[in-house]
Structures are given as structure tokens and as C-alpha cells.
N, C-alpha and C positions, 0 to 999 in steps of 0.2 A: 613290890609287884602282887597286883591281887589277883585273886583264882575267880575263874568264873564255870558256876555250876550249868551243866547242860546234861541232858536227856539224851541217852543214843541207843536206836533202836535196832536190833539185830536184821540185815538185811536178807533173806534167803535166794532173791533174784536178782541176777548178775548181767550185765550187757547193757549196749546202749538203749535198749528197749525198756526195758527196765528203771537205769537211771533215768530216761525221761518221765516216768509215771512217779519216780520219788520225786523227782523236783516240783514236778506238778500237783503233789499231794503238799507242798510246801515245806521241804525235806532237802536235804543236801547228802547226798552220797559219797560217804567217807571210806577210808579203811586207815584201822589201830595196829601199828606193828612195833615189836620191838623187845628186847631182854630176850631172845632166843624164840619167841613164842609166836604162834602160828597167826598171822593175821586173822583180823577180823573186821568184817564188814558189814559198818552201821549206816545207819542215818541219822542226821543231825536237826535239830528245828532251823530252817534257814534264816528266820526274823532272827531268833535270839544269837543266832553263830554270827550273821552280819552284825549285830550291834556290839558284840564282845570284840570283833576285830576293829569295830569301827571306834570305839573307847578307849580298847586295849593296846591297837596294834594288831601286825602277825604274829607277833612271839606269844600271845597269849597264852597264860598257864590255865588250862581246862582242867575241871573234875570232871569227868563222866560217870554219870549215872549208869552201869551197862550191867545188865544181868544180875541184878539183886546186888552187885557190888560198887565200887568204886575205881576209877582209876584214873592218875595224873597223865597227862597228854600235853603236849605243844605241837601247833601246825608245822610241819616239815614241807610241804608245798600246797599250794593252793592255785588251783586253776579257777578263772573267770572267762564269763562269755566276753570275746573280745570286743564286740558291740553294747551290747544288753548290760554286759557288767554284774550279772547274777553268778553265784558261785555255782560251779560245774560239778568239781570234785574236790577233795581235802584229804591229804595225807596226814597222818597223825602217828607223834611217835610217841610211845611211852616213859614216862620219867619216874624218877623215883625221890621223893625229898632227900637234900643232901646229895645228889648225885650231880655230877658237873657235864655240860651237855655245852659243843660248840651250835653257836648260831651267828645271823648276821643281821647286825641291831643296824637300822636305819638312820642316818645322818639328816640333821636339820641347820641350814644355815641359816645366823641369825647376824644383825648388825649391815650397818651401810655401807656401799661397797664406795672408796677413798672417790672423788670428783677426779674423772677422765679416765679410771679405771674400768676393767669388765671383768666378771667374774666368771671362770672356767672352771668348773667342777667335773672331776675325771672321775671320782667313785661317790654313790649315794649310801655305800652301806661297808660297817666292817664286821670282820669277825674277831668274835670274841669266844673266850671258856666262861663259862659262867654258872651257878648254880642254879638247878633247875627251877626253883620257886624263888630266885632272884634275880632273873633276865632282865637286863636294862630295855626301856621300851625304845629309847632312840638315845642319840648321842647331840647335844646342841654344839655347833661350831661357828665360832663369832670371826668376822672379818672386819670388825668395825677397828679401824685405826690401821689395817693391813696396807700398807704401801704399793704401788706398782711393783710389779716382780716378786711381790712377797709368795710364799707358799705355806700352805698346811697338810704334814704328811701324818699318815696313821700314826705314828709316835707323837704326835702332839696332840689327839684326841685325850680328853680327861676321861679315864674310868672311873667306875665308882670300887669300892673296897669289895674285892673278891671276883673281880673281874678280871681275864688276863687277857692281852692281844693276841689273837693269832695270826692276824693279816701281817704280812711283813710290816714292819714301822717304816722302811723309807718308801712304802708304799703313798703316791699322791693321791690325795684328796681334793684340795682345790689351788688354784691359782689365780692371782689379779694381775692381769693382762693390761695393756695400754688399749684404751679403746678405740677403735680406729675413725679417722676422719672421714666427711662426708664423701670426699674425694677418693679416699681408697675404699669405699663401699660401692663406690659408682663403678669404678675400674674392677671390682670383682665381679659385679656383677654382669658388665660387660663380658670380662673373659670366661664366665660362667657359660652365658648365653651364645660366645662363640664356639664353646668345648662341644654345645650343645646342636650346636650349627643352627642357632635361631638367630637370621638375619633379616634386615628389613629389606625388601624387595623393590629395589630401582626401579623406577615407570622405564621401560623399554623406548631408546630414544627412537629406533623405524615405527613403534607403535603412535607414540606421540606425535612425530611428524606426520605419519598418516591421520591421524584425528585430525589433527590441525589442516591437513589437506583438505579432508571430507568437510571441513566446516565452512572453509572457504568456497570451496564446490556449489557447498548450498545457497551458501551468501551470494555467490554469482548467478546461480540459476532462479535466485528469490527476485535478483536486480531484473536479469533480464524478462522476467514472468511478468513484472510490474510495468517494464517500458512499453512490453507490448501493448 
């Protein structure tokens, strides 16, 4: 796992207004905490932090240049704007070399699902304990050759040396179900529509007859006018 060096400026203003000003200046508000020390409020360069997450994943190891020294840290919580996607705030956990930490590692599914099968992914991450400077960026799980009815649990995920599974080994990661037929899909849609009270309004018989009668009267009047 590679380390990414970032500068961290100490923040002296707090609150929503101060955070907005920090983001307008091209920085991300952050808090660094851990090892019983008082939390440090800092600002990270937004472009460099985004590149670190994009290239190394959410568990990237950061070397922060802070107050004339350096501090190792990993993201513990990342808040992003729900629509625009920019980073609103970051919590960073300080770590030491050789220290074990527990992190959630994302799962990437590879391979082709068997014909007629449907992939149901129940969990997108697993928790592991790993050395702070050797945190896996992701785990690949292949569904190649997995038959309908087959499952993969947390215990089936291959971990690198030095990592220990924290998630219960029986936790279901994914399963291959039988894909529904077109008829089954139509039935499910109809059932969902019925539950939501969505029904097609049938034309009212009285209204239809009334409209028909009005049409006949109009034709009759036209015929009489023509004869006159």
C-alpha cells in the first residue's frame, strides 16, 4: 500500500460558515484524532485529497505534514455532498507503523454470471484487521463458474498475509439466484402496481353511453337542418 503525502493546515475557525469558507478556498475541513490525543482541526488540499482517494481507495494511508512534523493517518469517515459529490468533511484516525487497525475493505466482483443466473450482492465490504501500513485497497471475488444457488461468504474471501477477518465468516457476501422469466417480471410489476393502488381507469359506462347519445342527437339535428 502506497503512502500519499498531504499538507495539513491548522484551522482556527469552526462551524458551518467557516467550513464553507474552507471549501471555497479549495480545501477540505478535517479532524485528526486518535491515541488519546486532543483532536486537531485541519484543512486538506481538496484536489490532492480527491486524487488520493480516487487512486488508492478510501483506506489510503496519508502522511500529513502538520505543524512542522509528520503524522500517519487513515480516513475513518468521509462525508460527500449528496448531489455535487465534493468532499464536505473528513475524519482522520492517526496510526503508527506496525500498529493493527480494523477497517472495512470494499469487495469487487469479477467474472461472468452463469447463463440464466442473477447476481445478488448482500454485502459490499468486509471488515479486517491489518497492519496500518499494509491495508488492502480491495478484495476481488470471482463468480466465474459459480452455479445457480451458489454462494460466497466472508470466509471464502482470500485475505493477504497479515490480514485477519473480523466480519463473521458466515456472513453472506453474494449469491447466484435463478433469473426471473419475463412472465414472472410482469407479474411482479402488476403486483407492485396493485399494492401502490395504481390501476387503469376503465371508461364509465354511463358516461360512454351519454357521449354516444349526444353524438346521435347531434347527427339527428344535422340531418333535420339539412332537410329543412
